[in-house]
C-alpha positions as CSV (number, residue, x, y, z in Angstrom):
1,M,15.8,-35.5,2.1
2,E,13.8,-33.3,4.9
3,D,10.9,-32.2,4.2
4,I,10.0,-28.4,4.1
5,N,6.5,-27.9,5.0
6,I,5.0,-24.8,3.5
7,F,1.7,-23.0,4.5
8,V,-0.9,-21.3,2.3
9,L,-3.4,-19.2,3.7
10,D,-6.5,-19.6,1.4
11,S,-7.3,-15.9,1.5
12,I,-4.5,-15.1,-1.0
13,Y,-6.1,-17.0,-3.9
14,P,-9.4,-17.5,-3.4
15,G,-10.7,-20.6,-4.0
16,V,-7.0,-22.2,-4.3
17,D,-6.6,-25.9,-5.4
18,F,-3.4,-28.0,-6.2
19,T,-4.9,-28.2,-9.6
20,V,-3.6,-24.4,-10.8
21,P,-0.5,-24.1,-13.0
22,E,0.8,-22.2,-10.1
23,F,1.0,-24.7,-7.4
24,E,2.0,-26.6,-10.3
25,R,4.9,-25.3,-11.0
26,L,6.0,-24.2,-7.0
27,R,5.8,-28.3,-6.9
28,S,8.2,-29.3,-9.2
29,I,11.3,-26.4,-8.5
30,A,11.9,-29.8,-5.5
31,P,11.0,-33.2,-4.5
32,N,10.8,-31.8,-0.4
33,L,8.4,-29.3,-0.2
34,K,5.2,-30.5,1.3
35,F,1.9,-27.9,0.7
36,H,-1.0,-26.9,3.2
37,I,-3.6,-24.5,1.9
38,V,-5.4,-23.4,5.2
39,P,-8.3,-21.0,6.9
40,K,-6.7,-18.1,8.4
41,T,-9.0,-18.5,10.6
42,N,-8.6,-21.7,11.6
43,L,-4.1,-22.2,12.6
44,T,-3.6,-25.0,15.4
45,D,-1.0,-25.8,17.3
46,E,-0.2,-28.7,15.1
47,M,0.1,-25.9,12.3
48,A,2.9,-23.8,13.7
49,D,4.6,-26.8,14.7
50,L,5.1,-28.3,11.8
51,A,5.7,-24.7,9.7
52,D,9.0,-23.7,8.2
53,I,8.1,-21.2,5.8
54,F,4.2,-19.3,6.2
55,Y,3.0,-17.3,2.7
56,G,0.3,-15.5,3.8
57,C,-0.5,-12.5,6.5
58,V,-0.5,-14.7,9.7
59,P,-1.9,-12.8,12.4
60,V,0.8,-11.4,14.7
61,A,-0.6,-13.5,17.8
62,F,0.3,-16.7,16.1
63,L,3.7,-16.5,14.8
64,P,5.1,-17.2,18.1
65,R,3.4,-20.0,18.7
66,C,6.0,-21.1,15.5
67,K,8.2,-23.3,16.9
68,K,10.7,-23.2,14.0
69,L,9.1,-20.7,11.1
70,K,12.4,-19.9,9.0
71,W,10.8,-18.1,7.1
72,L,7.4,-15.9,6.0
73,H,6.4,-14.5,3.3
74,L,3.4,-11.1,3.2
75,A,0.1,-11.4,0.8
76,S,0.8,-7.9,1.5
77,A,3.4,-4.8,0.7
78,G,2.6,-3.5,4.5
79,A,5.0,-5.5,7.5
80,A,5.3,-2.9,9.9
81,E,3.1,-5.4,12.4
82,Y,5.3,-7.9,11.3
83,C,9.0,-6.6,12.5
84,D,9.5,-6.8,15.8
85,P,11.3,-9.9,16.3
86,S,9.9,-10.6,19.8
87,L,7.0,-12.3,17.6
88,Y,9.8,-15.0,16.5
89,Q,11.1,-18.2,18.3
90,N,13.3,-18.1,15.4
91,P,15.9,-15.1,15.4
92,D,16.7,-16.0,11.9
93,C,13.5,-16.1,10.5
94,L,13.2,-14.3,6.9
95,L,10.3,-11.7,6.3
96,T,9.1,-10.7,2.9
97,N,6.7,-9.0,1.2
98,S,4.8,-8.6,-1.8
99,S,6.2,-5.4,-3.0
100,G,5.1,-4.8,-6.6
101,V,2.2,-7.0,-6.9
102,F,-0.1,-3.3,-6.0
103,G,1.5,-1.0,-8.4
104,I,-0.7,-1.2,-11.5
105,P,-4.2,-1.1,-9.6
106,I,-3.1,1.1,-7.1
107,A,-2.3,4.2,-9.1
108,E,-5.2,3.0,-11.3
109,H,-7.2,4.0,-8.0
110,V,-5.2,7.1,-6.8
111,M,-6.1,8.3,-10.7
112,A,-9.4,7.8,-10.2
113,L,-9.5,9.6,-6.9
114,L,-7.8,12.4,-8.0
115,L,-10.4,12.7,-11.2
116,G,-13.3,12.1,-8.7
117,L,-11.7,15.5,-7.0
118,T,-11.6,17.6,-9.9
119,R,-13.8,16.4,-11.5
120,R,-16.9,16.2,-8.9
121,V,-17.8,13.2,-9.5
122,D,-19.2,11.9,-6.6
123,E,-21.5,14.7,-5.9
124,F,-22.7,13.8,-10.0
125,V,-23.5,10.9,-8.7
126,R,-25.7,12.5,-5.2
127,Q,-27.1,13.8,-8.0
128,G,-28.6,11.5,-9.8
129,Q,-29.7,9.1,-6.9
130,Q,-32.0,12.4,-6.9
131,P,-32.5,12.7,-9.6
132,L,-30.9,16.3,-9.8
133,W,-29.5,18.3,-13.6
134,K,-27.7,20.8,-11.8
135,N,-23.5,22.1,-12.6
136,C,-21.5,21.6,-10.1
137,Q,-18.4,23.9,-9.7
138,P,-15.6,24.6,-9.1
139,L,-14.2,22.0,-11.9
140,R,-10.4,21.8,-11.9
141,D,-7.9,20.7,-14.6
142,I,-4.6,17.7,-13.8
143,C,-3.6,19.4,-16.7
144,G,-0.6,22.6,-15.6
145,S,-0.2,21.5,-12.3
146,T,2.5,20.2,-10.1
147,V,2.7,17.1,-8.2
148,G,4.5,15.5,-5.0
149,I,4.5,12.2,-4.9
150,L,5.8,10.8,-1.3
151,G,7.7,7.7,-1.3
152,Y,9.1,6.5,-4.2
153,G,9.3,3.1,-5.2
154,D,7.2,0.8,-7.6
155,I,3.5,2.5,-6.8
156,G,4.8,5.5,-6.7
157,S,6.2,5.5,-9.8
158,Q,3.3,3.9,-11.2
159,V,1.1,6.5,-10.4
160,A,4.1,9.3,-12.1
161,R,3.7,7.6,-15.5
162,R,0.0,8.0,-15.2
163,L,0.5,11.5,-14.8
164,Q,2.4,11.9,-17.4
165,G,-0.6,11.7,-20.0
166,F,-2.5,14.5,-17.9
167,M,0.1,17.5,-19.1
168,C,1.4,18.5,-15.0
169,K,3.2,21.0,-15.0
170,K,6.0,18.9,-12.8
171,I,6.1,16.1,-11.5
172,V,8.3,15.1,-8.5
173,G,9.3,12.9,-6.6
174,V,10.2,12.0,-3.3
175,R,12.8,9.2,-1.7
176,R,14.8,8.4,1.5
177,H,17.5,7.5,-1.0
178,P,16.0,9.2,-4.1
179,G,19.4,8.3,-6.8
180,A,19.0,9.0,-10.7
181,C,16.0,11.0,-11.4
182,P,13.8,8.1,-14.0
183,P,12.6,9.6,-16.6
184,E,8.8,9.9,-15.9
185,L,9.8,13.0,-13.4
186,D,10.6,16.1,-14.0
187,A,12.8,16.0,-10.0
188,L,13.7,13.3,-7.9
189,Y,14.6,15.1,-4.0
190,G,15.3,12.7,-1.1
191,M,13.2,13.7,2.3
192,D,15.8,17.1,2.9
193,A,13.1,18.2,0.9
194,L,10.1,17.3,1.9
195,D,9.1,20.3,3.2
196,E,9.7,22.2,-0.1
197,V,7.3,19.9,-1.8
198,I,5.1,20.3,0.0
199,A,4.0,23.8,-0.3
200,S,4.8,23.9,-3.6
201,S,2.4,20.9,-4.6
202,D,-0.6,21.4,-6.5
203,I,-1.6,17.9,-5.9
204,L,0.4,15.6,-3.0
205,I,0.7,12.3,-3.6
206,I,1.1,10.1,0.2
207,C,2.7,6.4,-1.1
208,L,4.8,6.5,1.9
209,P,4.7,3.4,3.9
210,G,3.1,3.1,7.2
211,T,6.5,2.5,10.0
212,K,7.5,4.4,12.8
213,D,9.6,7.1,11.2
214,T,6.0,8.1,8.8
215,Y,3.6,8.3,11.8
216,H,2.1,11.4,11.8
217,L,4.9,12.7,9.1
218,L,2.0,15.5,7.9
219,D,1.5,16.7,11.0
220,A,-0.6,20.8,11.7
221,K,2.2,22.7,10.6
222,R,3.1,20.2,7.4
223,L,-0.7,20.7,6.1
224,G,-0.9,24.2,6.7
225,S,1.9,24.3,4.5
226,M,-0.4,23.7,1.8
227,K,-0.8,25.6,-1.0
228,E,-4.7,27.3,-0.5
229,G,-7.0,24.9,-2.5
230,S,-4.8,21.4,-3.0
231,F,-5.4,18.4,-2.9
232,L,-4.7,15.4,-0.4
233,I,-4.5,11.4,-1.9
234,N,-3.5,9.2,1.0
235,I,-2.7,5.4,-0.5
236,G,-0.3,5.1,2.1
237,R,-1.2,4.3,5.6
238,G,-3.8,6.9,7.3
239,S,-1.1,6.9,10.6
240,I,1.4,9.1,8.4
241,V,-1.4,11.9,7.8
242,D,-2.5,13.4,11.7
243,Q,-5.9,13.1,11.1
244,E,-7.4,15.8,13.2
245,A,-5.2,18.1,11.7
246,L,-6.7,17.4,7.9
247,I,-9.9,17.6,9.4
248,D,-9.1,21.2,9.8
249,A,-7.6,21.8,6.8
250,L,-10.5,20.1,4.8
251,Q,-12.8,22.9,6.6
252,N,-10.8,25.9,7.1
253,G,-8.2,25.3,4.0
254,P,-5.9,25.4,2.7
255,L,-7.3,22.3,1.3
256,A,-9.8,21.9,-1.6
257,G,-10.5,17.7,-0.7
258,A,-9.0,15.0,0.3
259,G,-8.8,10.6,-1.4
260,L,-8.2,8.4,1.0
261,D,-8.1,4.8,0.8
262,V,-6.6,4.8,4.3
263,V,-7.7,6.4,7.6
264,T,-7.2,5.4,11.2
265,P,-8.4,3.7,12.9
266,E,-10.2,1.4,10.5
267,P,-13.3,0.3,9.8
268,L,-13.4,4.6,10.4
269,P,-16.1,5.1,13.3
270,A,-19.0,6.7,11.7
271,D,-19.6,9.3,13.4
272,S,-15.7,10.7,11.2
273,P,-16.3,13.9,9.7
274,L,-14.6,12.6,7.3
275,W,-17.7,10.8,6.2
276,K,-19.8,14.2,5.8
277,M,-17.5,16.0,4.1
278,Q,-18.4,16.4,0.3
279,N,-15.2,17.5,-0.3
280,V,-13.5,14.1,0.8
281,I,-13.9,10.9,-1.2
282,I,-13.4,7.3,1.2
283,S,-12.6,4.1,-0.4
284,S,-12.4,1.6,2.5
285,H,-8.6,0.4,1.8
286,S,-9.9,-0.6,-1.3
287,S,-7.1,0.7,-3.7
288,G,-5.6,-2.9,-4.5
289,G,-7.7,-5.2,-5.5
290,S,-7.4,-6.8,-8.8
291,P,-8.3,-9.9,-10.1
292,H,-4.6,-10.4,-11.3
293,N,-3.2,-10.1,-7.5
294,P,-2.8,-13.6,-7.1
295,V,-1.0,-14.6,-10.1
296,R,1.6,-11.7,-9.5
297,S,2.2,-12.3,-5.6
298,F,2.8,-15.8,-6.5
299,A,5.4,-15.3,-8.9
300,I,7.2,-13.2,-6.6
301,F,6.6,-16.0,-3.6
302,E,8.3,-18.4,-6.9
303,R,11.2,-16.6,-7.1
304,N,11.9,-16.6,-3.1
305,L,11.4,-19.6,-3.2
306,K,13.9,-20.9,-5.6
307,H,15.9,-18.1,-3.4
308,Y,15.2,-19.2,-0.2
309,L,16.2,-23.0,-1.8
310,A,19.2,-21.6,-2.8
311,G,20.4,-20.0,0.1
312,E,20.4,-17.0,-2.0
313,P,18.8,-13.4,-1.0
314,M,15.6,-12.8,-1.0
315,E,13.9,-10.7,-2.8
316,N,11.7,-8.3,-0.9
317,Q,13.1,-8.9,1.9
318,V,11.8,-6.7,4.7
319,D,14.2,-4.6,6.6
320,F,13.0,-5.4,11.1
321,N,14.1,-2.0,11.6
322,L,12.8,0.4,8.4
323,Q,9.9,-1.6,8.9
324,Y,9.8,-2.1,4.6
């Protein structure tokens, strides 16, 4: 039985070794699985020659060196930069992602950004550093708001479940293929309702992937159509929003504030006006962080490894055309 060489980037599970239970389970799946934990910053031609499977966000520039790569499993949910077929010597190479790992921490982060904006927590923190005892006004309620969630996969649904406890007037979602409306939503629409949802939302939460189809989806016209005094939260990708138009909407209306976990470019340049805006909270693409992510990610990889060996359909397989 021919060996299957699986290379795991050490950045997935900092400090990991082969004694953790997750690896013990993986090694027991089949006797011909050969695991190698390797540093992302020191990938070699020998690894490229040997690799049948890579687990982790391999540097894109390294992929064309991999002569027989059959499957790349990303530790991230975002996959757009890996969707160029010319990156792979093997035209049948499978690409899967870790969608489903980050829904819980990102949804909690969305609520932190939203509460930070509506209750002006960041301003109170700045005052405390002076120190200064002063009311910050106006303070806003989430209760009674109409909330639009753009992109309704795992992350969007986790956000909606948390919003349920805030007694919103209405929570609606938008996705490419809407299907049946889940119980945590008041309505689930297709992309044909995008403009209506944007214009009617007091709070707009972007959970979309960054793809060629979502680039600048929120342009100056759509941002300008938002309700006066509305809030925007973006935990999708910075490319989805026209950032210059966003700055204008924050400075001149209609937006009251924005919570941005993602921007463009990243890191955000020091001279960007966003850094100095009192109505903006920036969290440096950190919303997915959680100590539980490695275990969640390993669980997906373990299931997919079994599917791969059995020749079964893969979980979270990325469509190269849709880029997710």
